[in-house]
All heavy atoms as TSV, in Angstrom:
chain	resi	resn	atom	element	x	y	z
A	1	MET	N	N	112.093	113.896	70.116
A	1	MET	CA	C	113.103	113.544	71.093
A	1	MET	C	C	112.414	112.936	72.313
A	1	MET	O	O	111.547	113.561	72.923
A	1	MET	CB	C	113.857	114.813	71.492
A	1	MET	CG	C	114.966	114.553	72.444
A	1	MET	SD	S	115.938	116.042	72.599
A	1	MET	CE	C	116.207	116.007	74.326
A	2	PRO	N	N	112.760	111.710	72.692
A	2	PRO	CA	C	112.102	111.082	73.834
A	2	PRO	C	C	112.500	111.746	75.156
A	2	PRO	O	O	113.643	112.130	75.352
A	2	PRO	CB	C	112.578	109.633	73.781
A	2	PRO	CG	C	113.754	109.612	72.891
A	2	PRO	CD	C	113.693	110.834	72.023
A	3	ILE	N	N	111.519	111.876	76.017
A	3	ILE	CA	C	111.761	112.464	77.334
A	3	ILE	C	C	111.715	111.393	78.418
A	3	ILE	O	O	112.376	111.508	79.426
A	3	ILE	CB	C	110.742	113.583	77.620
A	3	ILE	CG1	C	110.951	114.699	76.627
A	3	ILE	CG2	C	110.863	114.095	79.025
A	3	ILE	CD1	C	109.963	115.816	76.757
A	4	VAL	N	N	110.949	110.336	78.204
A	4	VAL	CA	C	110.844	109.286	79.215
A	4	VAL	C	C	112.020	108.321	79.085
A	4	VAL	O	O	112.510	108.064	77.992
A	4	VAL	CB	C	109.513	108.518	79.086
A	4	VAL	CG1	C	108.341	109.410	79.407
A	4	VAL	CG2	C	109.355	107.928	77.717
A	5	PRO	N	N	112.485	107.779	80.207
A	5	PRO	CA	C	113.610	106.839	80.146
A	5	PRO	C	C	113.171	105.489	79.585
A	5	PRO	O	O	112.020	105.092	79.734
A	5	PRO	CB	C	114.048	106.711	81.596
A	5	PRO	CG	C	112.870	107.069	82.396
A	5	PRO	CD	C	112.096	108.063	81.583
A	6	PRO	N	N	114.092	104.781	78.952
A	6	PRO	CA	C	113.743	103.440	78.447
A	6	PRO	C	C	113.664	102.446	79.598
A	6	PRO	O	O	114.197	102.678	80.692
A	6	PRO	CB	C	114.912	103.115	77.513
A	6	PRO	CG	C	116.046	103.890	78.051
A	6	PRO	CD	C	115.450	105.154	78.612
A	7	LYS	N	N	113.001	101.337	79.353
A	7	LYS	CA	C	112.937	100.283	80.363
A	7	LYS	C	C	114.328	99.702	80.567
A	7	LYS	O	O	115.170	99.712	79.670
A	7	LYS	CB	C	111.972	99.194	79.912
A	7	LYS	CG	C	110.527	99.664	79.863
A	7	LYS	CD	C	109.626	98.548	79.460
A	7	LYS	CE	C	109.322	97.723	80.682
A	7	LYS	NZ	N	108.292	96.705	80.456
A	8	SER	N	N	114.575	99.182	81.746
A	8	SER	CA	C	115.911	98.700	82.080
A	8	SER	C	C	116.304	97.459	81.282
A	8	SER	O	O	117.489	97.200	81.078
A	8	SER	CB	C	116.000	98.404	83.569
A	8	SER	OG	O	115.064	97.412	83.916
A	9	ASN	N	N	115.341	96.682	80.802
A	9	ASN	CA	C	115.665	95.461	80.066
A	9	ASN	C	C	115.689	95.671	78.543
A	9	ASN	O	O	115.775	94.709	77.793
A	9	ASN	CB	C	114.687	94.346	80.432
A	9	ASN	CG	C	113.264	94.681	80.058
A	9	ASN	OD1	O	112.947	95.809	79.709
A	9	ASN	ND2	N	112.397	93.698	80.174
A	10	ARG	N	N	115.635	96.880	78.096
A	10	ARG	CA	C	115.638	97.169	76.659
A	10	ARG	C	C	117.039	96.927	76.086
A	10	ARG	O	O	118.045	97.313	76.671
A	10	ARG	CB	C	115.221	98.613	76.415
A	10	ARG	CG	C	115.030	98.924	74.968
A	10	ARG	CD	C	114.212	100.181	74.818
A	10	ARG	NE	N	114.122	100.547	73.436
A	10	ARG	CZ	C	113.124	100.197	72.635
A	10	ARG	NH1	N	112.139	99.478	73.125
A	10	ARG	NH2	N	113.108	100.563	71.385
A	11	LEU	N	N	117.095	96.295	74.900
A	11	LEU	CA	C	118.385	95.970	74.289
A	11	LEU	C	C	119.096	97.207	73.755
A	11	LEU	O	O	120.309	97.341	73.907
A	11	LEU	CB	C	118.183	94.957	73.156
A	11	LEU	CG	C	117.680	93.586	73.598
A	11	LEU	CD1	C	117.434	92.694	72.387
A	11	LEU	CD2	C	118.657	92.939	74.555
A	12	ASN	N	N	118.365	98.081	73.117
A	12	ASN	CA	C	118.940	99.310	72.556
A	12	ASN	C	C	118.322	100.528	73.249
A	12	ASN	O	O	117.428	101.167	72.698
A	12	ASN	CB	C	118.688	99.403	71.045
A	12	ASN	CG	C	119.348	98.264	70.302
A	12	ASN	OD1	O	120.408	97.808	70.695
A	12	ASN	ND2	N	118.707	97.798	69.245
A	13	PRO	N	N	118.785	100.843	74.443
A	13	PRO	CA	C	118.176	101.998	75.136
A	13	PRO	C	C	118.534	103.311	74.451
A	13	PRO	O	O	119.595	103.453	73.863
A	13	PRO	CB	C	118.784	101.924	76.533
A	13	PRO	CG	C	120.055	101.181	76.368
A	13	PRO	CD	C	119.856	100.239	75.213
A	14	TRP	N	N	117.611	104.245	74.492
A	14	TRP	CA	C	117.845	105.556	73.911
A	14	TRP	C	C	118.296	106.525	74.989
A	14	TRP	O	O	118.118	106.288	76.177
A	14	TRP	CB	C	116.594	106.072	73.212
A	14	TRP	CG	C	115.403	106.171	74.114
A	14	TRP	CD1	C	115.125	107.169	74.994
A	14	TRP	CD2	C	114.349	105.228	74.240
A	14	TRP	NE1	N	113.951	106.915	75.660
A	14	TRP	CE2	C	113.459	105.726	75.211
A	14	TRP	CE3	C	114.056	104.023	73.625
A	14	TRP	CZ2	C	112.313	105.048	75.573
A	14	TRP	CZ3	C	112.911	103.364	73.990
A	14	TRP	CH2	C	112.059	103.870	74.954
A	15	GLU	N	N	118.896	107.589	74.560
A	15	GLU	CA	C	119.318	108.620	75.499
A	15	GLU	C	C	118.176	109.603	75.700
A	15	GLU	O	O	117.406	109.864	74.780
A	15	GLU	CB	C	120.551	109.340	74.973
A	15	GLU	CG	C	121.769	108.452	74.897
A	15	GLU	CD	C	123.005	109.231	74.515
A	15	GLU	OE1	O	122.997	110.470	74.639
A	15	GLU	OE2	O	123.971	108.589	74.102
A	16	TYR	N	N	118.085	110.128	76.904
A	16	TYR	CA	C	117.042	111.097	77.209
A	16	TYR	C	C	117.615	112.148	78.142
A	16	TYR	O	O	118.615	111.922	78.818
A	16	TYR	CB	C	115.816	110.416	77.828
A	16	TYR	CG	C	116.060	109.852	79.207
A	16	TYR	CD1	C	115.644	110.557	80.324
A	16	TYR	CD2	C	116.717	108.643	79.391
A	16	TYR	CE1	C	115.872	110.062	81.587
A	16	TYR	CE2	C	116.942	108.142	80.649
A	16	TYR	CZ	C	116.519	108.852	81.752
A	16	TYR	OH	O	116.751	108.370	83.005
A	17	ASP	N	N	116.966	113.278	78.165
A	17	ASP	CA	C	117.408	114.393	79.010
A	17	ASP	C	C	116.821	114.211	80.408
A	17	ASP	O	O	115.608	114.343	80.609
A	17	ASP	CB	C	116.947	115.709	78.380
A	17	ASP	CG	C	117.507	116.921	79.095
A	17	ASP	OD1	O	118.332	116.739	80.011
A	17	ASP	OD2	O	117.125	118.042	78.718
A	18	GLN	N	N	117.668	113.896	81.373
A	18	GLN	CA	C	117.191	113.633	82.730
A	18	GLN	C	C	116.613	114.880	83.382
A	18	GLN	O	O	115.642	114.808	84.127
A	18	GLN	CB	C	118.319	113.075	83.583
A	18	GLN	CG	C	118.751	111.697	83.157
A	18	GLN	CD	C	119.856	111.141	84.029
A	18	GLN	OE1	O	120.438	111.852	84.844
A	18	GLN	NE2	N	120.149	109.873	83.855
A	19	GLU	N	N	117.174	116.029	83.108
A	19	GLU	CA	C	116.677	117.287	83.678
A	19	GLU	C	C	115.274	117.592	83.149
A	19	GLU	O	O	114.392	118.009	83.896
A	19	GLU	CB	C	117.649	118.390	83.296
A	19	GLU	CG	C	117.891	119.498	84.265
A	19	GLU	CD	C	117.850	119.180	85.734
A	19	GLU	OE1	O	118.626	118.369	86.222
A	19	GLU	OE2	O	117.023	119.814	86.408
A	20	MET	N	N	115.060	117.355	81.859
A	20	MET	CA	C	113.741	117.579	81.263
A	20	MET	C	C	112.724	116.589	81.838
A	20	MET	O	O	111.558	116.939	82.063
A	20	MET	CB	C	113.824	117.428	79.744
A	20	MET	CG	C	112.551	117.759	79.043
A	20	MET	SD	S	112.167	119.490	79.102
A	20	MET	CE	C	113.058	120.051	77.698
A	21	TYR	N	N	113.152	115.365	82.102
A	21	TYR	CA	C	112.262	114.363	82.686
A	21	TYR	C	C	111.831	114.782	84.091
A	21	TYR	O	O	110.662	114.627	84.466
A	21	TYR	CB	C	112.956	113.003	82.716
A	21	TYR	CG	C	112.088	111.890	83.227
A	21	TYR	CD1	C	110.929	111.511	82.558
A	21	TYR	CD2	C	112.414	111.218	84.402
A	21	TYR	CE1	C	110.131	110.494	83.034
A	21	TYR	CE2	C	111.619	110.196	84.880
A	21	TYR	CZ	C	110.483	109.840	84.198
A	21	TYR	OH	O	109.682	108.835	84.676
A	22	LYS	N	N	112.741	115.354	84.874
A	22	LYS	CA	C	112.392	115.845	86.208
A	22	LYS	C	C	111.357	116.960	86.115
A	22	LYS	O	O	110.398	117.009	86.888
A	22	LYS	CB	C	113.628	116.368	86.931
A	22	LYS	CG	C	114.555	115.298	87.410
A	22	LYS	CD	C	115.741	115.920	88.115
A	22	LYS	CE	C	116.776	114.893	88.495
A	22	LYS	NZ	N	117.956	115.501	89.139
A	23	ARG	N	N	111.532	117.858	85.168
A	23	ARG	CA	C	110.565	118.956	84.998
A	23	ARG	C	C	109.209	118.423	84.576
A	23	ARG	O	O	108.172	118.906	85.015
A	23	ARG	CB	C	111.076	119.946	83.963
A	23	ARG	CG	C	112.251	120.736	84.431
A	23	ARG	CD	C	112.669	121.729	83.402
A	23	ARG	NE	N	113.935	122.343	83.774
A	23	ARG	CZ	C	114.740	122.912	82.914
A	23	ARG	NH1	N	114.440	122.937	81.640
A	23	ARG	NH2	N	115.869	123.447	83.321
A	24	ARG	N	N	109.203	117.415	83.712
A	24	ARG	CA	C	107.952	116.821	83.243
A	24	ARG	C	C	107.198	116.215	84.418
A	24	ARG	O	O	105.980	116.371	84.549
A	24	ARG	CB	C	108.255	115.751	82.197
A	24	ARG	CG	C	107.044	115.028	81.693
A	24	ARG	CD	C	107.449	114.023	80.612
A	24	ARG	NE	N	106.299	113.299	80.153
A	24	ARG	CZ	C	106.035	112.043	80.493
A	24	ARG	NH1	N	106.850	111.373	81.275
A	24	ARG	NH2	N	104.963	111.448	80.048
A	25	LYS	N	N	107.912	115.522	85.312
A	25	LYS	CA	C	107.267	114.932	86.474
A	25	LYS	C	C	106.700	116.003	87.395
A	25	LYS	O	O	105.626	115.833	87.968
A	25	LYS	CB	C	108.255	114.048	87.239
A	25	LYS	CG	C	108.543	112.745	86.537
A	25	LYS	CD	C	109.446	111.764	87.264
A	25	LYS	CE	C	109.999	112.146	88.552
A	25	LYS	NZ	N	110.917	111.176	89.153
A	26	GLU	N	N	107.401	117.125	87.537
A	26	GLU	CA	C	106.900	118.213	88.381
A	26	GLU	C	C	105.587	118.764	87.835
A	26	GLU	O	O	104.656	119.034	88.586
A	26	GLU	CB	C	107.937	119.323	88.473
A	26	GLU	CG	C	109.142	118.978	89.293
A	26	GLU	CD	C	110.196	120.059	89.262
A	26	GLU	OE1	O	109.940	121.137	88.677
A	26	GLU	OE2	O	111.272	119.842	89.825
A	27	VAL	N	N	105.514	118.923	86.530
A	27	VAL	CA	C	104.292	119.448	85.909
A	27	VAL	C	C	103.153	118.455	86.086
A	27	VAL	O	O	102.011	118.841	86.400
A	27	VAL	CB	C	104.532	119.764	84.419
A	27	VAL	CG1	C	103.237	120.095	83.709
A	27	VAL	CG2	C	105.524	120.903	84.283
A	28	GLU	N	N	103.421	117.164	85.917
A	28	GLU	CA	C	102.372	116.167	86.102
A	28	GLU	C	C	101.869	116.146	87.539
A	28	GLU	O	O	100.666	116.014	87.785
A	28	GLU	CB	C	102.893	114.785	85.703
A	28	GLU	CG	C	103.041	114.616	84.212
A	28	GLU	CD	C	103.582	113.247	83.841
A	28	GLU	OE1	O	103.887	112.437	84.740
A	28	GLU	OE2	O	103.708	112.998	82.630
A	29	ARG	N	N	102.775	116.286	88.506
A	29	ARG	CA	C	102.357	116.335	89.911
A	29	ARG	C	C	101.530	117.581	90.199
A	29	ARG	O	O	100.571	117.540	90.977
A	29	ARG	CB	C	103.571	116.277	90.828
A	29	ARG	CG	C	104.200	114.902	90.899
A	29	ARG	CD	C	105.192	114.815	92.038
A	29	ARG	NE	N	106.271	115.771	91.885
A	29	ARG	CZ	C	107.502	115.468	91.484
A	29	ARG	NH1	N	107.811	114.235	91.202
A	29	ARG	NH2	N	108.423	116.399	91.371
A	30	LEU	N	N	101.879	118.697	89.567
A	30	LEU	CA	C	101.119	119.933	89.752
A	30	LEU	C	C	99.677	119.753	89.285
A	30	LEU	O	O	98.733	120.107	89.997
A	30	LEU	CB	C	101.776	121.073	88.975
A	30	LEU	CG	C	100.957	122.345	88.844
A	30	LEU	CD1	C	100.853	123.037	90.196
A	30	LEU	CD2	C	101.542	123.253	87.809
A	31	PHE	N	N	99.482	119.174	88.105
A	31	PHE	CA	C	98.126	118.971	87.606
A	31	PHE	C	C	97.362	117.971	88.458
A	31	PHE	O	O	96.160	118.103	88.653
A	31	PHE	CB	C	98.149	118.526	86.141
A	31	PHE	CG	C	98.322	119.674	85.198
A	31	PHE	CD1	C	99.531	119.882	84.561
A	31	PHE	CD2	C	97.291	120.549	84.964
A	31	PHE	CE1	C	99.705	120.945	83.700
A	31	PHE	CE2	C	97.448	121.622	84.102
A	31	PHE	CZ	C	98.660	121.820	83.476
A	32	ARG	N	N	98.053	116.966	89.012
A	32	ARG	CA	C	97.381	116.013	89.893
A	32	ARG	C	C	96.876	116.714	91.147
A	32	ARG	O	O	95.761	116.475	91.608
A	32	ARG	CB	C	98.335	114.877	90.259
A	32	ARG	CG	C	97.636	113.781	91.065
A	32	ARG	CD	C	98.585	112.737	91.568
A	32	ARG	NE	N	99.477	113.368	92.539
A	32	ARG	CZ	C	100.760	113.080	92.668
A	32	ARG	NH1	N	101.318	112.197	91.888
A	32	ARG	NH2	N	101.489	113.689	93.583
A	33	ARG	N	N	97.698	117.627	91.708
A	33	ARG	CA	C	97.270	118.373	92.892
A	33	ARG	C	C	96.099	119.288	92.558
A	33	ARG	O	O	95.165	119.421	93.349
A	33	ARG	CB	C	98.429	119.204	93.430
A	33	ARG	CG	C	99.256	118.451	94.419
A	33	ARG	CD	C	100.248	119.368	95.076
A	33	ARG	NE	N	101.487	119.270	94.315
A	33	ARG	CZ	C	102.276	120.278	93.981
A	33	ARG	NH1	N	101.988	121.483	94.359
A	33	ARG	NH2	N	103.365	120.081	93.291
A	34	LEU	N	N	96.148	119.939	91.401
A	34	LEU	CA	C	95.063	120.850	91.039
A	34	LEU	C	C	93.755	120.105	90.799
A	34	LEU	O	O	92.683	120.609	91.119
A	34	LEU	CB	C	95.435	121.643	89.786
A	34	LEU	CG	C	96.487	122.726	89.963
A	34	LEU	CD1	C	96.812	123.358	88.621
A	34	LEU	CD2	C	96.041	123.771	90.948
A	35	LYS	N	N	93.822	118.905	90.243
A	35	LYS	CA	C	92.602	118.146	89.980
A	35	LYS	C	C	91.937	117.669	91.269
A	35	LYS	O	O	90.771	117.296	91.258
A	35	LYS	CB	C	92.904	116.954	89.076
A	35	LYS	CG	C	93.070	117.348	87.632
A	35	LYS	CD	C	93.221	116.116	86.773
A	35	LYS	CE	C	93.268	116.499	85.319
A	35	LYS	NZ	N	93.324	115.319	84.459
A	36	GLY	N	N	92.675	117.691	92.368
A	36	GLY	CA	C	92.087	117.307	93.644
A	36	GLY	C	C	91.058	118.309	94.133
A	36	GLY	O	O	90.228	117.990	94.978
A	37	PHE	N	N	91.081	119.507	93.593
A	37	PHE	CA	C	90.111	120.527	93.958
A	37	PHE	C	C	89.007	120.547	92.905
A	37	PHE	O	O	89.221	120.936	91.767
A	37	PHE	CB	C	90.779	121.898	94.042
A	37	PHE	CG	C	91.648	122.051	95.249
A	37	PHE	CD1	C	92.948	121.587	95.236
A	37	PHE	CD2	C	91.162	122.640	96.394
A	37	PHE	CE1	C	93.754	121.719	96.343
A	37	PHE	CE2	C	91.952	122.776	97.512
A	37	PHE	CZ	C	93.248	122.311	97.486
A	38	ARG	N	N	87.828	120.125	93.311
A	38	ARG	CA	C	86.711	120.029	92.361
A	38	ARG	C	C	86.367	121.390	91.765
A	38	ARG	O	O	85.953	121.503	90.622
A	38	ARG	CB	C	85.490	119.447	93.062
A	38	ARG	CG	C	84.342	119.196	92.130
A	38	ARG	CD	C	83.275	118.364	92.812
A	38	ARG	NE	N	82.231	118.071	91.872
A	38	ARG	CZ	C	81.038	118.654	91.901
A	38	ARG	NH1	N	80.763	119.522	92.841
A	38	ARG	NH2	N	80.133	118.346	91.011
A	39	ARG	N	N	86.589	122.419	92.546
A	39	ARG	CA	C	86.254	123.769	92.094
A	39	ARG	C	C	87.077	124.155	90.863
A	39	ARG	O	O	86.582	124.790	89.943
A	39	ARG	CB	C	86.506	124.741	93.230
A	39	ARG	CG	C	86.087	126.130	92.953
A	39	ARG	CD	C	86.247	126.949	94.220
A	39	ARG	NE	N	85.688	128.262	94.027
A	39	ARG	CZ	C	85.449	129.097	94.994
A	39	ARG	NH1	N	85.715	128.755	96.233
A	39	ARG	NH2	N	84.946	130.274	94.756
A	40	ILE	N	N	88.337	123.759	90.839
A	40	ILE	CA	C	89.179	124.054	89.679
A	40	ILE	C	C	88.861	123.116	88.535
A	40	ILE	O	O	88.763	123.509	87.384
A	40	ILE	CB	C	90.671	123.943	90.055
A	40	ILE	CG1	C	91.030	125.047	91.019
A	40	ILE	CG2	C	91.555	124.019	88.822
A	40	ILE	CD1	C	92.444	124.973	91.527
A	41	PHE	N	N	88.684	121.831	88.879
A	41	PHE	CA	C	88.445	120.831	87.848
A	41	PHE	C	C	87.151	121.110	87.090
A	41	PHE	O	O	87.087	120.945	85.878
A	41	PHE	CB	C	88.409	119.445	88.492
A	41	PHE	CG	C	88.230	118.330	87.522
A	41	PHE	CD1	C	89.215	118.028	86.606
A	41	PHE	CD2	C	87.080	117.585	87.523
A	41	PHE	CE1	C	89.061	117.000	85.706
A	41	PHE	CE2	C	86.911	116.554	86.635
A	41	PHE	CZ	C	87.900	116.258	85.723
A	42	SER	N	N	86.107	121.565	87.800
A	42	SER	CA	C	84.802	121.808	87.175
A	42	SER	C	C	84.659	123.223	86.638
A	42	SER	O	O	83.717	123.509	85.905
A	42	SER	CB	C	83.687	121.547	88.171
A	42	SER	OG	O	83.737	120.212	88.604
A	43	ARG	N	N	85.536	124.112	87.044
A	43	ARG	CA	C	85.522	125.507	86.595
A	43	ARG	C	C	84.182	126.160	86.898
A	43	ARG	O	O	83.402	126.515	86.023
A	43	ARG	CB	C	85.851	125.568	85.091
A	43	ARG	CG	C	85.939	126.960	84.497
A	43	ARG	CD	C	87.213	127.665	84.898
A	43	ARG	NE	N	87.187	129.066	84.619
A	43	ARG	CZ	C	87.734	129.637	83.562
A	43	ARG	NH1	N	88.351	128.932	82.672
A	43	ARG	NH2	N	87.661	130.928	83.406
A	44	PHE	N	N	83.884	126.310	88.214
A	44	PHE	CA	C	82.632	126.917	88.640
A	44	PHE	C	C	82.617	128.427	88.422
A	44	PHE	O	O	81.568	129.012	88.199
A	44	PHE	CB	C	82.362	126.630	90.115
A	44	PHE	CG	C	81.993	125.210	90.397
A	44	PHE	CD1	C	82.531	124.550	91.472
A	44	PHE	CD2	C	81.095	124.536	89.587
A	44	PHE	CE1	C	82.197	123.241	91.744
A	44	PHE	CE2	C	80.748	123.233	89.839
A	44	PHE	CZ	C	81.299	122.580	90.917
A	45	GLU	N	N	83.779	129.069	88.517
A	45	GLU	CA	C	83.824	130.516	88.410
A	45	GLU	C	C	83.588	130.972	86.970
A	45	GLU	O	O	84.050	130.355	86.034
A	45	GLU	CB	C	85.173	131.068	88.891
A	45	GLU	CG	C	85.351	131.042	90.379
A	45	GLU	CD	C	85.761	129.680	90.871
A	45	GLU	OE1	O	86.189	128.860	90.057
A	45	GLU	OE2	O	85.633	129.434	92.075
A	46	LYS	N	N	82.894	132.069	86.839
A	46	LYS	CA	C	82.630	132.620	85.511
A	46	LYS	C	C	83.745	133.558	85.063
A	46	LYS	O	O	84.036	133.653	83.883
A	46	LYS	CB	C	81.308	133.393	85.510
A	46	LYS	CG	C	80.120	132.567	85.895
A	46	LYS	CD	C	79.744	131.623	84.806
A	46	LYS	CE	C	78.469	130.887	85.184
A	46	LYS	NZ	N	78.397	129.566	84.654
A	47	LEU	N	N	84.360	134.257	86.010
A	47	LEU	CA	C	85.393	135.230	85.663
A	47	LEU	C	C	86.774	134.589	85.714
A	47	LEU	O	O	87.100	133.828	86.624
A	47	LEU	CB	C	85.352	136.417	86.623
A	47	LEU	CG	C	84.067	137.230	86.635
A	47	LEU	CD1	C	84.150	138.317	87.694
A	47	LEU	CD2	C	83.816	137.835	85.267
A	48	ASP	N	N	87.608	134.910	84.734
A	48	ASP	CA	C	88.965	134.379	84.683
A	48	ASP	C	C	89.799	134.832	85.873
A	48	ASP	O	O	90.642	134.084	86.368
A	48	ASP	CB	C	89.662	134.816	83.390
A	48	ASP	CG	C	89.062	134.158	82.162
A	48	ASP	OD1	O	88.416	133.109	82.320
A	48	ASP	OD2	O	89.245	134.695	81.057
A	49	VAL	N	N	89.551	136.039	86.353
A	49	VAL	CA	C	90.328	136.574	87.467
A	49	VAL	C	C	90.095	135.754	88.731
A	49	VAL	O	O	91.040	135.424	89.459
A	49	VAL	CB	C	89.969	138.062	87.705
A	49	VAL	CG1	C	90.665	138.602	88.925
A	49	VAL	CG2	C	90.287	138.878	86.478
A	50	ILE	N	N	88.857	135.394	89.003
A	50	ILE	CA	C	88.540	134.612	90.187
A	50	ILE	C	C	89.108	133.199	90.052
A	50	ILE	O	O	89.664	132.639	91.001
A	50	ILE	CB	C	87.016	134.581	90.424
A	50	ILE	CG1	C	86.518	135.998	90.714
A	50	ILE	CG2	C	86.658	133.638	91.557
A	50	ILE	CD1	C	85.018	136.116	90.809
A	51	PHE	N	N	89.003	132.619	88.865
A	51	PHE	CA	C	89.564	131.283	88.631
A	51	PHE	C	C	91.076	131.291	88.848
A	51	PHE	O	O	91.620	130.429	89.538
A	51	PHE	CB	C	89.229	130.829	87.209
A	51	PHE	CG	C	89.828	129.495	86.846
A	51	PHE	CD1	C	89.294	128.334	87.356
A	51	PHE	CD2	C	90.908	129.423	85.993
A	51	PHE	CE1	C	89.837	127.105	87.027
A	51	PHE	CE2	C	91.458	128.202	85.650
A	51	PHE	CZ	C	90.917	127.049	86.173
A	52	LEU	N	N	91.753	132.269	88.278
A	52	LEU	CA	C	93.202	132.368	88.432
A	52	LEU	C	C	93.582	132.597	89.893
A	52	LEU	O	O	94.550	132.026	90.390
A	52	LEU	CB	C	93.758	133.492	87.563
A	52	LEU	CG	C	95.266	133.684	87.604
A	52	LEU	CD1	C	95.979	132.439	87.104
A	52	LEU	CD2	C	95.663	134.888	86.770
A	53	GLY	N	N	92.793	133.393	90.601
A	53	GLY	CA	C	93.045	133.628	92.011
A	53	GLY	C	C	92.942	132.346	92.826
A	53	GLY	O	O	93.757	132.099	93.716
A	54	PHE	N	N	91.965	131.506	92.514
A	54	PHE	CA	C	91.825	130.247	93.239
A	54	PHE	C	C	92.969	129.292	92.908
A	54	PHE	O	O	93.468	128.588	93.782
A	54	PHE	CB	C	90.476	129.594	92.942
A	54	PHE	CG	C	90.162	128.461	93.871
A	54	PHE	CD1	C	89.784	128.708	95.176
A	54	PHE	CD2	C	90.261	127.154	93.449
A	54	PHE	CE1	C	89.508	127.676	96.048
A	54	PHE	CE2	C	89.989	126.107	94.308
A	54	PHE	CZ	C	89.608	126.371	95.608
A	55	VAL	N	N	93.407	129.271	91.662
A	55	VAL	CA	C	94.550	128.431	91.282
A	55	VAL	C	C	95.797	128.876	92.046
A	55	VAL	O	O	96.546	128.053	92.583
A	55	VAL	CB	C	94.790	128.476	89.757
A	55	VAL	CG1	C	96.115	127.836	89.393
A	55	VAL	CG2	C	93.657	127.799	89.019
A	56	ILE	N	N	96.022	130.169	92.127
A	56	ILE	CA	C	97.185	130.686	92.864
A	56	ILE	C	C	97.064	130.346	94.351
A	56	ILE	O	O	98.042	129.963	94.983
A	56	ILE	CB	C	97.334	132.201	92.635
A	56	ILE	CG1	C	97.735	132.462	91.184
A	56	ILE	CG2	C	98.344	132.802	93.595
A	56	ILE	CD1	C	97.714	133.917	90.791
A	57	PHE	N	N	95.868	130.455	94.899
A	57	PHE	CA	C	95.641	130.091	96.299
A	57	PHE	C	C	95.998	128.630	96.558
A	57	PHE	O	O	96.682	128.296	97.531
A	57	PHE	CB	C	94.183	130.364	96.670
A	57	PHE	CG	C	93.798	129.831	98.012
A	57	PHE	CD1	C	94.233	130.462	99.165
A	57	PHE	CD2	C	93.017	128.705	98.125
A	57	PHE	CE1	C	93.883	129.968	100.410
A	57	PHE	CE2	C	92.665	128.197	99.354
A	57	PHE	CZ	C	93.098	128.836	100.504
A	58	VAL	N	N	95.561	127.739	95.672
A	58	VAL	CA	C	95.860	126.308	95.829
A	58	VAL	C	C	97.362	126.073	95.741
A	58	VAL	O	O	97.925	125.290	96.513
A	58	VAL	CB	C	95.113	125.483	94.765
A	58	VAL	CG1	C	95.612	124.051	94.734
A	58	VAL	CG2	C	93.628	125.529	95.026
A	59	LEU	N	N	98.039	126.763	94.834
A	59	LEU	CA	C	99.482	126.583	94.696
A	59	LEU	C	C	100.215	127.067	95.939
A	59	LEU	O	O	101.216	126.472	96.350
A	59	LEU	CB	C	99.987	127.314	93.462
A	59	LEU	CG	C	99.501	126.749	92.128
A	59	LEU	CD1	C	99.990	127.627	90.989
A	59	LEU	CD2	C	99.942	125.326	91.947
A	60	ILE	N	N	99.727	128.124	96.561
A	60	ILE	CA	C	100.356	128.621	97.784
A	60	ILE	C	C	100.118	127.649	98.934
A	60	ILE	O	O	101.035	127.344	99.703
A	60	ILE	CB	C	99.827	130.028	98.137
A	60	ILE	CG1	C	100.330	131.037	97.113
A	60	ILE	CG2	C	100.235	130.432	99.542
A	60	ILE	CD1	C	99.699	132.400	97.244
A	61	VAL	N	N	98.903	127.135	99.045
A	61	VAL	CA	C	98.576	126.217	100.136
A	61	VAL	C	C	99.377	124.926	100.017
A	61	VAL	O	O	99.850	124.389	101.017
A	61	VAL	CB	C	97.063	125.927	100.137
A	61	VAL	CG1	C	96.731	124.783	101.067
A	61	VAL	CG2	C	96.284	127.165	100.514
A	62	HIS	N	N	99.554	124.433	98.814
A	62	HIS	CA	C	100.245	123.161	98.601
A	62	HIS	C	C	101.687	123.336	98.151
A	62	HIS	O	O	102.257	122.438	97.534
A	62	HIS	CB	C	99.492	122.319	97.582
A	62	HIS	CG	C	98.267	121.690	98.137
A	62	HIS	ND1	N	98.299	120.599	98.944
A	62	HIS	CD2	C	96.965	122.043	98.037
A	62	HIS	CE1	C	97.076	120.284	99.304
A	62	HIS	NE2	N	96.247	121.149	98.776
A	63	ALA	N	N	102.288	124.451	98.467
A	63	ALA	CA	C	103.687	124.671	98.083
A	63	ALA	C	C	104.590	123.738	98.888
A	63	ALA	O	O	104.363	123.528	100.079
A	63	ALA	CB	C	104.086	126.126	98.337
A	64	PRO	N	N	105.604	123.167	98.230
A	64	PRO	CA	C	106.533	122.306	98.980
A	64	PRO	C	C	107.307	123.123	100.016
A	64	PRO	O	O	107.673	124.255	99.777
A	64	PRO	CB	C	107.479	121.766	97.918
A	64	PRO	CG	C	107.223	122.550	96.697
A	64	PRO	CD	C	105.938	123.270	96.846
A	65	ARG	N	N	107.494	122.533	101.154
A	65	ARG	CA	C	108.160	123.254	102.242
A	65	ARG	C	C	109.552	122.817	102.425
A	65	ARG	O	O	110.093	121.916	102.170
A	65	ARG	CB	C	107.382	123.055	103.512
A	65	ARG	CG	C	106.053	123.693	103.290
A	65	ARG	CD	C	105.115	123.522	104.366
A	65	ARG	NE	N	103.940	124.164	103.790
A	65	ARG	CZ	C	102.780	124.103	104.276
A	65	ARG	NH1	N	102.578	123.471	105.355
A	65	ARG	NH2	N	101.781	124.675	103.710
């Protein structure tokens, strides 16, 4: 099932779930924000707990207001 919308000039456009497309964009933006932190991208921490704590910290700092 396609999630991305068809191009506007397409002759036979397909239907897509607009709500699912919005969620997909949110997830892509989240990963883009997380990749901005080299510490997460490179995974410097050895323990999963510390890594998860830093991910949660980044999400709190960059939470939409």
